[in-house]
mmCIF file as Biopython writes it, N, C-alpha, C and O atoms, coordinates in Angstrom:
data_model
#
loop_
_atom_site.group_PDB
_atom_site.id
_atom_site.type_symbol
_atom_site.label_atom_id
_atom_site.label_alt_id
_atom_site.label_comp_id
_atom_site.label_asym_id
_atom_site.label_entity_id
_atom_site.label_seq_id
_atom_site.pdbx_PDB_ins_code
_atom_site.Cartn_x
_atom_site.Cartn_y
_atom_site.Cartn_z
_atom_site.occupancy
_atom_site.B_iso_or_equiv
_atom_site.auth_seq_id
_atom_site.auth_asym_id
_atom_site.pdbx_PDB_model_num
ATOM 1   N N  . MET A ? 1  ? 232.275 15.589 -14.759 1.0 0.0 1  A 1 
ATOM 2   C CA . MET A ? 1  ? 230.985 16.039 -15.459 1.0 0.0 1  A 1 
ATOM 3   C C  . MET A ? 1  ? 230.362 14.665 -15.114 1.0 0.0 1  A 1 
ATOM 4   O O  . MET A ? 1  ? 230.896 13.567 -14.961 1.0 0.0 1  A 1 
ATOM 5   N N  . ILE A ? 2  ? 229.056 15.064 -15.037 1.0 0.0 2  A 1 
ATOM 6   C CA . ILE A ? 2  ? 227.831 13.996 -14.770 1.0 0.0 2  A 1 
ATOM 7   C C  . ILE A ? 2  ? 227.076 13.505 -16.027 1.0 0.0 2  A 1 
ATOM 8   O O  . ILE A ? 2  ? 226.056 14.106 -16.366 1.0 0.0 2  A 1 
ATOM 9   N N  . LYS A ? 3  ? 227.464 12.586 -16.641 1.0 0.0 3  A 1 
ATOM 10  C CA . LYS A ? 3  ? 226.875 11.855 -18.042 1.0 0.0 3  A 1 
ATOM 11  C C  . LYS A ? 3  ? 225.410 12.532 -18.051 1.0 0.0 3  A 1 
ATOM 12  O O  . LYS A ? 3  ? 224.819 12.872 -17.027 1.0 0.0 3  A 1 
ATOM 13  N N  . ASN A ? 4  ? 224.991 12.652 -19.162 1.0 0.0 4  A 1 
ATOM 14  C CA . ASN A ? 4  ? 223.628 13.166 -19.423 1.0 0.0 4  A 1 
ATOM 15  C C  . ASN A ? 4  ? 222.750 13.979 -18.365 1.0 0.0 4  A 1 
ATOM 16  O O  . ASN A ? 4  ? 221.550 13.810 -18.151 1.0 0.0 4  A 1 
ATOM 17  N N  . LYS A ? 5  ? 223.417 14.699 -17.883 1.0 0.0 5  A 1 
ATOM 18  C CA . LYS A ? 5  ? 222.893 15.691 -16.605 1.0 0.0 5  A 1 
ATOM 19  C C  . LYS A ? 5  ? 223.047 17.021 -17.255 1.0 0.0 5  A 1 
ATOM 20  O O  . LYS A ? 5  ? 224.157 17.385 -17.642 1.0 0.0 5  A 1 
ATOM 21  N N  . THR A ? 6  ? 221.725 17.946 -17.428 1.0 0.0 6  A 1 
ATOM 22  C CA . THR A ? 6  ? 221.801 19.236 -17.769 1.0 0.0 6  A 1 
ATOM 23  C C  . THR A ? 6  ? 222.739 20.321 -16.962 1.0 0.0 6  A 1 
ATOM 24  O O  . THR A ? 6  ? 222.691 20.590 -15.762 1.0 0.0 6  A 1 
ATOM 25  N N  . PHE A ? 7  ? 223.424 20.752 -17.760 1.0 0.0 7  A 1 
ATOM 26  C CA . PHE A ? 7  ? 223.724 22.174 -17.052 1.0 0.0 7  A 1 
ATOM 27  C C  . PHE A ? 7  ? 224.082 23.357 -17.724 1.0 0.0 7  A 1 
ATOM 28  O O  . PHE A ? 7  ? 224.000 23.317 -18.952 1.0 0.0 7  A 1 
ATOM 29  N N  . TYR A ? 8  ? 224.469 24.422 -17.186 1.0 0.0 8  A 1 
ATOM 30  C CA . TYR A ? 8  ? 224.648 25.663 -17.951 1.0 0.0 8  A 1 
ATOM 31  C C  . TYR A ? 8  ? 226.149 26.052 -17.773 1.0 0.0 8  A 1 
ATOM 32  O O  . TYR A ? 8  ? 226.758 26.068 -16.703 1.0 0.0 8  A 1 
ATOM 33  N N  . ILE A ? 9  ? 226.633 26.358 -18.989 1.0 0.0 9  A 1 
ATOM 34  C CA . ILE A ? 9  ? 228.101 26.624 -19.048 1.0 0.0 9  A 1 
ATOM 35  C C  . ILE A ? 9  ? 228.119 28.118 -19.506 1.0 0.0 9  A 1 
ATOM 36  O O  . ILE A ? 9  ? 227.363 28.500 -20.399 1.0 0.0 9  A 1 
ATOM 37  N N  . THR A ? 10 ? 228.943 28.907 -18.915 1.0 0.0 10 A 1 
ATOM 38  C CA . THR A ? 10 ? 229.312 30.284 -19.139 1.0 0.0 10 A 1 
ATOM 39  C C  . THR A ? 10 ? 230.797 30.289 -19.371 1.0 0.0 10 A 1 
ATOM 40  O O  . THR A ? 10 ? 231.716 29.595 -18.935 1.0 0.0 10 A 1 
ATOM 41  N N  . TYR A ? 11 ? 230.731 31.248 -20.158 1.0 0.0 11 A 1 
ATOM 42  C CA . TYR A ? 11 ? 232.136 31.456 -20.801 1.0 0.0 11 A 1 
ATOM 43  C C  . TYR A ? 11 ? 232.371 32.579 -21.773 1.0 0.0 11 A 1 
ATOM 44  O O  . TYR A ? 11 ? 231.315 32.984 -22.260 1.0 0.0 11 A 1 
ATOM 45  N N  . PHE A ? 12 ? 233.548 33.256 -22.234 1.0 0.0 12 A 1 
ATOM 46  C CA . PHE A ? 12 ? 233.685 34.267 -22.788 1.0 0.0 12 A 1 
ATOM 47  C C  . PHE A ? 12 ? 233.706 33.962 -24.283 1.0 0.0 12 A 1 
ATOM 48  O O  . PHE A ? 12 ? 234.732 33.378 -24.631 1.0 0.0 12 A 1 
ATOM 49  N N  . ALA A ? 13 ? 232.870 34.201 -25.200 1.0 0.0 13 A 1 
ATOM 50  C CA . ALA A ? 13 ? 232.732 33.983 -26.552 1.0 0.0 13 A 1 
ATOM 51  C C  . ALA A ? 13 ? 233.771 34.835 -27.480 1.0 0.0 13 A 1 
ATOM 52  O O  . ALA A ? 13 ? 233.658 36.060 -27.454 1.0 0.0 13 A 1 
ATOM 53  N N  . THR A ? 14 ? 234.627 34.330 -28.177 1.0 0.0 14 A 1 
ATOM 54  C CA . THR A ? 14 ? 235.501 35.602 -28.984 1.0 0.0 14 A 1 
ATOM 55  C C  . THR A ? 14 ? 234.581 35.932 -30.016 1.0 0.0 14 A 1 
ATOM 56  O O  . THR A ? 14 ? 234.380 37.101 -30.343 1.0 0.0 14 A 1 
ATOM 57  N N  . LYS A ? 15 ? 233.982 34.914 -30.573 1.0 0.0 15 A 1 
ATOM 58  C CA . LYS A ? 15 ? 232.863 35.362 -31.669 1.0 0.0 15 A 1 
ATOM 59  C C  . LYS A ? 15 ? 231.913 36.438 -31.624 1.0 0.0 15 A 1 
ATOM 60  O O  . LYS A ? 15 ? 231.554 37.163 -32.552 1.0 0.0 15 A 1 
ATOM 61  N N  . HIS A ? 16 ? 231.551 36.445 -30.419 1.0 0.0 16 A 1 
ATOM 62  C CA . HIS A ? 16 ? 230.128 37.252 -29.916 1.0 0.0 16 A 1 
ATOM 63  C C  . HIS A ? 16 ? 231.148 38.521 -28.849 1.0 0.0 16 A 1 
ATOM 64  O O  . HIS A ? 16 ? 230.603 39.572 -28.511 1.0 0.0 16 A 1 
ATOM 65  N N  . LYS A ? 17 ? 232.172 38.307 -28.559 1.0 0.0 17 A 1 
ATOM 66  C CA . LYS A ? 17 ? 232.841 39.468 -27.609 1.0 0.0 17 A 1 
ATOM 67  C C  . LYS A ? 17 ? 232.037 39.610 -26.450 1.0 0.0 17 A 1 
ATOM 68  O O  . LYS A ? 17 ? 231.876 40.692 -25.885 1.0 0.0 17 A 1 
ATOM 69  N N  . ALA A ? 18 ? 231.657 38.811 -26.174 1.0 0.0 18 A 1 
ATOM 70  C CA . ALA A ? 18 ? 230.781 39.000 -24.753 1.0 0.0 18 A 1 
ATOM 71  C C  . ALA A ? 18 ? 230.723 37.455 -23.827 1.0 0.0 18 A 1 
ATOM 72  O O  . ALA A ? 18 ? 231.159 36.439 -24.367 1.0 0.0 18 A 1 
ATOM 73  N N  . PHE A ? 19 ? 230.309 37.415 -22.807 1.0 0.0 19 A 1 
ATOM 74  C CA . PHE A ? 19 ? 230.031 36.494 -21.926 1.0 0.0 19 A 1 
ATOM 75  C C  . PHE A ? 19 ? 228.839 35.742 -22.429 1.0 0.0 19 A 1 
ATOM 76  O O  . PHE A ? 19 ? 227.899 36.462 -22.762 1.0 0.0 19 A 1 
ATOM 77  N N  . ILE A ? 20 ? 228.676 34.483 -22.553 1.0 0.0 20 A 1 
ATOM 78  C CA . ILE A ? 20 ? 227.387 33.785 -23.014 1.0 0.0 20 A 1 
ATOM 79  C C  . ILE A ? 20 ? 227.237 32.551 -21.817 1.0 0.0 20 A 1 
ATOM 80  O O  . ILE A ? 20 ? 228.075 32.062 -21.059 1.0 0.0 20 A 1 
ATOM 81  N N  . THR A ? 21 ? 226.037 32.333 -21.977 1.0 0.0 21 A 1 
ATOM 82  C CA . THR A ? 21 ? 225.616 31.191 -21.170 1.0 0.0 21 A 1 
ATOM 83  C C  . THR A ? 21 ? 224.874 30.202 -22.146 1.0 0.0 21 A 1 
ATOM 84  O O  . THR A ? 21 ? 224.140 30.503 -23.088 1.0 0.0 21 A 1 
ATOM 85  N N  . ARG A ? 22 ? 225.182 29.138 -21.765 1.0 0.0 22 A 1 
ATOM 86  C CA . ARG A ? 22 ? 224.400 27.996 -22.641 1.0 0.0 22 A 1 
ATOM 87  C C  . ARG A ? 22 ? 223.787 27.020 -21.929 1.0 0.0 22 A 1 
ATOM 88  O O  . ARG A ? 22 ? 224.295 26.745 -20.842 1.0 0.0 22 A 1 
ATOM 89  N N  . LYS A ? 23 ? 222.649 26.323 -22.331 1.0 0.0 23 A 1 
ATOM 90  C CA . LYS A ? 23 ? 221.911 25.173 -21.836 1.0 0.0 23 A 1 
ATOM 91  C C  . LYS A ? 23 ? 222.862 23.956 -22.151 1.0 0.0 23 A 1 
ATOM 92  O O  . LYS A ? 23 ? 223.079 23.855 -23.358 1.0 0.0 23 A 1 
ATOM 93  N N  . ALA A ? 24 ? 223.394 23.143 -21.483 1.0 0.0 24 A 1 
ATOM 94  C CA . ALA A ? 24 ? 223.806 21.974 -22.229 1.0 0.0 24 A 1 
ATOM 95  C C  . ALA A ? 24 ? 224.103 20.653 -21.664 1.0 0.0 24 A 1 
ATOM 96  O O  . ALA A ? 24 ? 224.202 20.865 -20.455 1.0 0.0 24 A 1 
ATOM 97  N N  . LYS A ? 25 ? 224.269 19.595 -21.849 1.0 0.0 25 A 1 
ATOM 98  C CA . LYS A ? 25 ? 224.478 18.064 -21.714 1.0 0.0 25 A 1 
ATOM 99  C C  . LYS A ? 25 ? 225.794 17.820 -21.773 1.0 0.0 25 A 1 
ATOM 100 O O  . LYS A ? 25 ? 226.554 18.407 -22.543 1.0 0.0 25 A 1 
ATOM 101 N N  . TRP A ? 26 ? 226.151 16.890 -20.914 1.0 0.0 26 A 1 
ATOM 102 C CA . TRP A ? 26 ? 227.508 16.111 -21.056 1.0 0.0 26 A 1 
ATOM 103 C C  . TRP A ? 26 ? 227.489 14.905 -21.962 1.0 0.0 26 A 1 
ATOM 104 O O  . TRP A ? 26 ? 227.212 13.962 -21.221 1.0 0.0 26 A 1 
ATOM 105 N N  . THR A ? 27 ? 227.630 14.508 -23.069 1.0 0.0 27 A 1 
ATOM 106 C CA . THR A ? 27 ? 227.481 12.920 -23.566 1.0 0.0 27 A 1 
ATOM 107 C C  . THR A ? 27 ? 228.895 12.365 -23.622 1.0 0.0 27 A 1 
ATOM 108 O O  . THR A ? 27 ? 229.961 12.842 -23.234 1.0 0.0 27 A 1 
ATOM 109 N N  . ASP A ? 28 ? 228.566 11.118 -24.270 1.0 0.0 28 A 1 
ATOM 110 C CA . ASP A ? 28 ? 230.102 10.249 -24.873 1.0 0.0 28 A 1 
ATOM 111 C C  . ASP A ? 28 ? 230.866 11.147 -25.599 1.0 0.0 28 A 1 
ATOM 112 O O  . ASP A ? 28 ? 232.071 11.240 -25.366 1.0 0.0 28 A 1 
ATOM 113 N N  . ASP A ? 29 ? 230.183 11.998 -26.670 1.0 0.0 29 A 1 
ATOM 114 C CA . ASP A ? 29 ? 231.354 12.565 -27.068 1.0 0.0 29 A 1 
ATOM 115 C C  . ASP A ? 29 ? 231.624 13.969 -26.979 1.0 0.0 29 A 1 
ATOM 116 O O  . ASP A ? 29 ? 231.886 14.809 -27.840 1.0 0.0 29 A 1 
ATOM 117 N N  . CYS A ? 30 ? 231.503 14.024 -25.785 1.0 0.0 30 A 1 
ATOM 118 C CA . CYS A ? 30 ? 232.073 15.465 -24.931 1.0 0.0 30 A 1 
ATOM 119 C C  . CYS A ? 30 ? 233.394 15.454 -24.606 1.0 0.0 30 A 1 
ATOM 120 O O  . CYS A ? 30 ? 233.760 14.281 -24.544 1.0 0.0 30 A 1 
ATOM 121 N N  . LYS A ? 31 ? 234.358 16.274 -24.349 1.0 0.0 31 A 1 
ATOM 122 C CA . LYS A ? 31 ? 235.486 16.078 -23.852 1.0 0.0 31 A 1 
ATOM 123 C C  . LYS A ? 31 ? 236.084 17.296 -23.689 1.0 0.0 31 A 1 
ATOM 124 O O  . LYS A ? 31 ? 235.619 18.290 -24.247 1.0 0.0 31 A 1 
ATOM 125 N N  . THR A ? 32 ? 237.359 17.361 -22.779 1.0 0.0 32 A 1 
ATOM 126 C CA . THR A ? 32 ? 237.951 18.489 -22.262 1.0 0.0 32 A 1 
ATOM 127 C C  . THR A ? 32 ? 239.431 18.127 -22.778 1.0 0.0 32 A 1 
ATOM 128 O O  . THR A ? 32 ? 239.727 16.945 -22.953 1.0 0.0 32 A 1 
ATOM 129 N N  . TRP A ? 33 ? 240.382 19.184 -23.025 1.0 0.0 33 A 1 
ATOM 130 C CA . TRP A ? 33 ? 241.789 19.114 -23.557 1.0 0.0 33 A 1 
ATOM 131 C C  . TRP A ? 33 ? 242.172 20.778 -23.574 1.0 0.0 33 A 1 
ATOM 132 O O  . TRP A ? 33 ? 241.422 21.753 -23.611 1.0 0.0 33 A 1 
ATOM 133 N N  . LEU A ? 34 ? 243.660 20.687 -23.531 1.0 0.0 34 A 1 
ATOM 134 C CA . LEU A ? 34 ? 244.188 21.865 -24.042 1.0 0.0 34 A 1 
ATOM 135 C C  . LEU A ? 34 ? 244.682 21.994 -25.426 1.0 0.0 34 A 1 
ATOM 136 O O  . LEU A ? 34 ? 245.311 21.206 -26.132 1.0 0.0 34 A 1 
ATOM 137 N N  . SER A ? 35 ? 244.213 23.252 -25.646 1.0 0.0 35 A 1 
ATOM 138 C CA . SER A ? 35 ? 244.605 23.948 -26.927 1.0 0.0 35 A 1 
ATOM 139 C C  . SER A ? 35 ? 246.158 24.117 -27.359 1.0 0.0 35 A 1 
ATOM 140 O O  . SER A ? 35 ? 246.972 23.899 -26.461 1.0 0.0 35 A 1 
ATOM 141 N N  . LYS A ? 36 ? 246.634 24.460 -28.564 1.0 0.0 36 A 1 
ATOM 142 C CA . LYS A ? 36 ? 248.240 24.406 -28.851 1.0 0.0 36 A 1 
ATOM 143 C C  . LYS A ? 36 ? 248.867 25.354 -27.963 1.0 0.0 36 A 1 
ATOM 144 O O  . LYS A ? 36 ? 249.988 25.252 -27.463 1.0 0.0 36 A 1 
ATOM 145 N N  . ASN A ? 37 ? 247.938 26.390 -27.802 1.0 0.0 37 A 1 
ATOM 146 C CA . ASN A ? 37 ? 248.238 27.609 -27.025 1.0 0.0 37 A 1 
ATOM 147 C C  . ASN A ? 37 ? 248.125 27.443 -25.549 1.0 0.0 37 A 1 
ATOM 148 O O  . ASN A ? 37 ? 248.172 28.474 -24.879 1.0 0.0 37 A 1 
ATOM 149 N N  . ASN A ? 38 ? 247.978 26.262 -24.924 1.0 0.0 38 A 1 
ATOM 150 C CA . ASN A ? 38 ? 247.603 25.834 -23.660 1.0 0.0 38 A 1 
ATOM 151 C C  . ASN A ? 38 ? 246.369 26.707 -22.851 1.0 0.0 38 A 1 
ATOM 152 O O  . ASN A ? 38 ? 246.383 27.219 -21.731 1.0 0.0 38 A 1 
ATOM 153 N N  . LYS A ? 39 ? 245.350 26.662 -23.842 1.0 0.0 39 A 1 
ATOM 154 C CA . LYS A ? 39 ? 244.348 27.098 -23.205 1.0 0.0 39 A 1 
ATOM 155 C C  . LYS A ? 39 ? 243.432 25.953 -22.888 1.0 0.0 39 A 1 
ATOM 156 O O  . LYS A ? 39 ? 243.343 25.082 -23.754 1.0 0.0 39 A 1 
ATOM 157 N N  . PRO A ? 40 ? 242.843 25.836 -21.953 1.0 0.0 40 A 1 
ATOM 158 C CA . PRO A ? 40 ? 241.886 24.947 -21.411 1.0 0.0 40 A 1 
ATOM 159 C C  . PRO A ? 40 ? 240.252 25.005 -22.641 1.0 0.0 40 A 1 
ATOM 160 O O  . PRO A ? 40 ? 239.618 26.053 -22.770 1.0 0.0 40 A 1 
ATOM 161 N N  . CYS A ? 41 ? 239.909 23.868 -23.287 1.0 0.0 41 A 1 
ATOM 162 C CA . CYS A ? 41 ? 238.818 23.791 -23.929 1.0 0.0 41 A 1 
ATOM 163 C C  . CYS A ? 41 ? 237.656 22.577 -23.480 1.0 0.0 41 A 1 
ATOM 164 O O  . CYS A ? 41 ? 237.904 21.499 -22.940 1.0 0.0 41 A 1 
ATOM 165 N N  . MET A ? 42 ? 236.459 23.067 -23.844 1.0 0.0 42 A 1 
ATOM 166 C CA . MET A ? 42 ? 235.518 21.947 -23.534 1.0 0.0 42 A 1 
ATOM 167 C C  . MET A ? 42 ? 234.537 22.011 -24.693 1.0 0.0 42 A 1 
ATOM 168 O O  . MET A ? 42 ? 234.031 23.040 -25.141 1.0 0.0 42 A 1 
ATOM 169 N N  . THR A ? 43 ? 234.288 20.434 -25.227 1.0 0.0 43 A 1 
ATOM 170 C CA . THR A ? 43 ? 233.170 20.513 -26.190 1.0 0.0 43 A 1 
ATOM 171 C C  . THR A ? 43 ? 232.107 19.983 -25.275 1.0 0.0 43 A 1 
ATOM 172 O O  . THR A ? 43 ? 232.247 19.038 -24.498 1.0 0.0 43 A 1 
ATOM 173 N N  . TYR A ? 44 ? 231.097 20.656 -25.445 1.0 0.0 44 A 1 
ATOM 174 C CA . TYR A ? 44 ? 229.857 20.193 -25.017 1.0 0.0 44 A 1 
ATOM 175 C C  . TYR A ? 44 ? 228.551 20.165 -25.811 1.0 0.0 44 A 1 
ATOM 176 O O  . TYR A ? 44 ? 228.507 20.800 -26.865 1.0 0.0 44 A 1 
ATOM 177 N N  . TYR A ? 45 ? 227.422 19.438 -25.364 1.0 0.0 45 A 1 
ATOM 178 C CA . TYR A ? 45 ? 226.268 19.391 -26.558 1.0 0.0 45 A 1 
ATOM 179 C C  . TYR A ? 45 ? 225.332 20.553 -25.783 1.0 0.0 45 A 1 
ATOM 180 O O  . TYR A ? 45 ? 224.830 20.605 -24.660 1.0 0.0 45 A 1 
ATOM 181 N N  . ASP A ? 46 ? 225.346 21.464 -26.942 1.0 0.0 46 A 1 
ATOM 182 C CA . ASP A ? 46 ? 224.308 22.622 -26.579 1.0 0.0 46 A 1 
ATOM 183 C C  . ASP A ? 46 ? 222.789 22.192 -26.835 1.0 0.0 46 A 1 
ATOM 184 O O  . ASP A ? 46 ? 222.421 21.684 -27.894 1.0 0.0 46 A 1 
ATOM 185 N N  . LEU A ? 47 ? 221.906 22.463 -25.696 1.0 0.0 47 A 1 
ATOM 186 C CA . LEU A ? 47 ? 220.847 21.698 -26.302 1.0 0.0 47 A 1 
ATOM 187 C C  . LEU A ? 47 ? 219.864 22.766 -26.971 1.0 0.0 47 A 1 
ATOM 188 O O  . LEU A ? 47 ? 218.741 22.404 -27.321 1.0 0.0 47 A 1 
ATOM 189 N N  . ASP A ? 48 ? 220.245 23.938 -27.126 1.0 0.0 48 A 1 
ATOM 190 C CA . ASP A ? 48 ? 219.298 25.020 -27.670 1.0 0.0 48 A 1 
ATOM 191 C C  . ASP A ? 48 ? 219.647 25.073 -29.266 1.0 0.0 48 A 1 
ATOM 192 O O  . ASP A ? 48 ? 218.770 25.290 -30.101 1.0 0.0 48 A 1 
ATOM 193 N N  . ALA A ? 49 ? 220.816 24.886 -29.556 1.0 0.0 49 A 1 
ATOM 194 C CA . ALA A ? 49 ? 221.224 24.744 -30.814 1.0 0.0 49 A 1 
ATOM 195 C C  . ALA A ? 49 ? 221.212 23.559 -31.271 1.0 0.0 49 A 1 
ATOM 196 O O  . ALA A ? 49 ? 221.432 23.468 -32.478 1.0 0.0 49 A 1 
ATOM 197 N N  . ASP A ? 50 ? 220.911 22.024 -30.345 1.0 0.0 50 A 1 
ATOM 198 C CA . ASP A ? 50 ? 220.770 20.859 -30.793 1.0 0.0 50 A 1 
ATOM 199 C C  . ASP A ? 50 ? 222.208 20.635 -31.768 1.0 0.0 50 A 1 
ATOM 200 O O  . ASP A ? 50 ? 222.132 20.335 -32.959 1.0 0.0 50 A 1 
ATOM 201 N N  . ALA A ? 51 ? 223.514 20.835 -31.041 1.0 0.0 51 A 1 
ATOM 202 C CA . ALA A ? 51 ? 224.768 20.895 -31.827 1.0 0.0 51 A 1 
ATOM 203 C C  . ALA A ? 51 ? 225.799 20.553 -30.861 1.0 0.0 51 A 1 
ATOM 204 O O  . ALA A ? 51 ? 225.482 20.701 -29.680 1.0 0.0 51 A 1 
ATOM 205 N N  . TYR A ? 52 ? 226.895 20.153 -31.103 1.0 0.0 52 A 1 
ATOM 206 C CA . TYR A ? 52 ? 228.028 20.441 -30.510 1.0 0.0 52 A 1 
ATOM 207 C C  . TYR A ? 52 ? 228.629 21.584 -30.401 1.0 0.0 52 A 1 
ATOM 208 O O  . TYR A ? 52 ? 228.592 22.298 -31.403 1.0 0.0 52 A 1 
ATOM 209 N N  . ARG A ? 53 ? 229.371 22.113 -29.148 1.0 0.0 53 A 1 
ATOM 210 C CA . ARG A ? 53 ? 230.045 23.542 -29.280 1.0 0.0 53 A 1 
ATOM 211 C C  . ARG A ? 53 ? 231.142 23.230 -28.533 1.0 0.0 53 A 1 
ATOM 212 O O  . ARG A ? 53 ? 231.269 22.217 -27.844 1.0 0.0 53 A 1 
ATOM 213 N N  . THR A ? 54 ? 232.215 24.421 -28.726 1.0 0.0 54 A 1 
ATOM 214 C CA . THR A ? 54 ? 233.433 24.069 -28.034 1.0 0.0 54 A 1 
ATOM 215 C C  . THR A ? 54 ? 233.430 25.732 -27.403 1.0 0.0 54 A 1 
ATOM 216 O O  . THR A ? 54 ? 233.198 26.764 -28.032 1.0 0.0 54 A 1 
ATOM 217 N N  . ALA A ? 55 ? 233.835 25.539 -25.686 1.0 0.0 55 A 1 
ATOM 218 C CA . ALA A ? 55 ? 233.991 26.612 -24.980 1.0 0.0 55 A 1 
ATOM 219 C C  . ALA A ? 55 ? 235.638 26.722 -24.880 1.0 0.0 55 A 1 
ATOM 220 O O  . ALA A ? 55 ? 236.284 25.700 -24.647 1.0 0.0 55 A 1 
ATOM 221 N N  . VAL A ? 56 ? 236.283 27.976 -25.060 1.0 0.0 56 A 1 
ATOM 222 C CA . VAL A ? 56 ? 237.788 27.882 -24.968 1.0 0.0 56 A 1 
ATOM 223 C C  . VAL A ? 56 ? 237.895 29.081 -23.883 1.0 0.0 56 A 1 
ATOM 224 O O  . VAL A ? 56 ? 237.228 30.114 -23.820 1.0 0.0 56 A 1 
ATOM 225 N N  . GLY A ? 57 ? 239.017 28.587 -22.987 1.0 0.0 57 A 1 
ATOM 226 C CA . GLY A ? 57 ? 239.475 29.526 -21.918 1.0 0.0 57 A 1 
ATOM 227 C C  . GLY A ? 57 ? 238.679 29.043 -20.867 1.0 0.0 57 A 1 
ATOM 228 O O  . GLY A ? 57 ? 238.185 27.916 -20.821 1.0 0.0 57 A 1 
ATOM 229 N N  . ASN A ? 58 ? 238.533 30.214 -19.752 1.0 0.0 58 A 1 
ATOM 230 C CA . ASN A ? 58 ? 237.955 29.713 -18.579 1.0 0.0 58 A 1 
ATOM 231 C C  . ASN A ? 58 ? 236.688 29.632 -18.515 1.0 0.0 58 A 1 
ATOM 232 O O  . ASN A ? 58 ? 236.224 30.712 -18.883 1.0 0.0 58 A 1 
ATOM 233 N N  . LEU A ? 59 ? 235.743 28.783 -18.189 1.0 0.0 59 A 1 
ATOM 234 C CA . LEU A ? 59 ? 234.508 28.827 -17.968 1.0 0.0 59 A 1 
ATOM 235 C C  . LEU A ? 59 ? 233.976 28.279 -16.611 1.0 0.0 59 A 1 
ATOM 236 O O  . LEU A ? 59 ? 234.718 27.709 -15.810 1.0 0.0 59 A 1 
ATOM 237 N N  . ARG A ? 60 ? 232.396 28.523 -16.360 1.0 0.0 60 A 1 
ATOM 238 C CA . ARG A ? 60 ? 231.989 28.073 -15.089 1.0 0.0 60 A 1 
ATOM 239 C C  . ARG A ? 60 ? 230.633 27.314 -15.669 1.0 0.0 60 A 1 
ATOM 240 O O  . ARG A ? 60 ? 229.895 27.563 -16.621 1.0 0.0 60 A 1 
ATOM 241 N N  . VAL A ? 61 ? 230.644 26.202 -14.588 1.0 0.0 61 A 1 
ATOM 242 C CA . VAL A ? 61 ? 229.721 25.338 -15.102 1.0 0.0 61 A 1 
ATOM 243 C C  . VAL A ? 61 ? 228.732 25.109 -13.849 1.0 0.0 61 A 1 
ATOM 244 O O  . VAL A ? 61 ? 229.310 24.670 -12.854 1.0 0.0 61 A 1 
ATOM 245 N N  . LYS A ? 62 ? 227.396 25.319 -13.722 1.0 0.0 62 A 1 
ATOM 246 C CA . LYS A ? 62 ? 226.222 25.190 -12.841 1.0 0.0 62 A 1 
ATOM 247 C C  . LYS A ? 62 ? 225.214 24.210 -13.312 1.0 0.0 62 A 1 
ATOM 248 O O  . LYS A ? 62 ? 224.426 24.402 -14.238 1.0 0.0 62 A 1 
ATOM 249 N N  . TYR A ? 63 ? 225.308 23.202 -12.628 1.0 0.0 63 A 1 
ATOM 250 C CA . TYR A ? 63 ? 223.971 22.030 -12.802 1.0 0.0 63 A 1 
ATOM 251 C C  . TYR A ? 63 ? 222.616 22.591 -12.355 1.0 0.0 63 A 1 
ATOM 252 O O  . TYR A ? 63 ? 222.530 23.392 -11.425 1.0 0.0 63 A 1 
ATOM 253 N N  . GLU A ? 64 ? 221.560 22.144 -13.051 1.0 0.0 64 A 1 
ATOM 254 C CA . GLU A ? 64 ? 220.384 22.805 -12.563 1.0 0.0 64 A 1 
ATOM 255 C C  . GLU A ? 64 ? 219.694 22.119 -11.491 1.0 0.0 64 A 1 
ATOM 256 O O  . GLU A ? 64 ? 218.673 22.605 -11.004 1.0 0.0 64 A 1 
#
């Protein structure tokens, strides 16, 4: 990931039961890891919500 560069992240949100796309930025507090169930996770900074969010499962990143 490129620090401080804006990108769009798309993933299936269990909460919404749909695929969602968010405008995001990678900061020092962002990270990737595996959950207890071995699912890929990524914490990113959501620019629209002005807060950190976590995507779980397969995701797609597209830079502007």
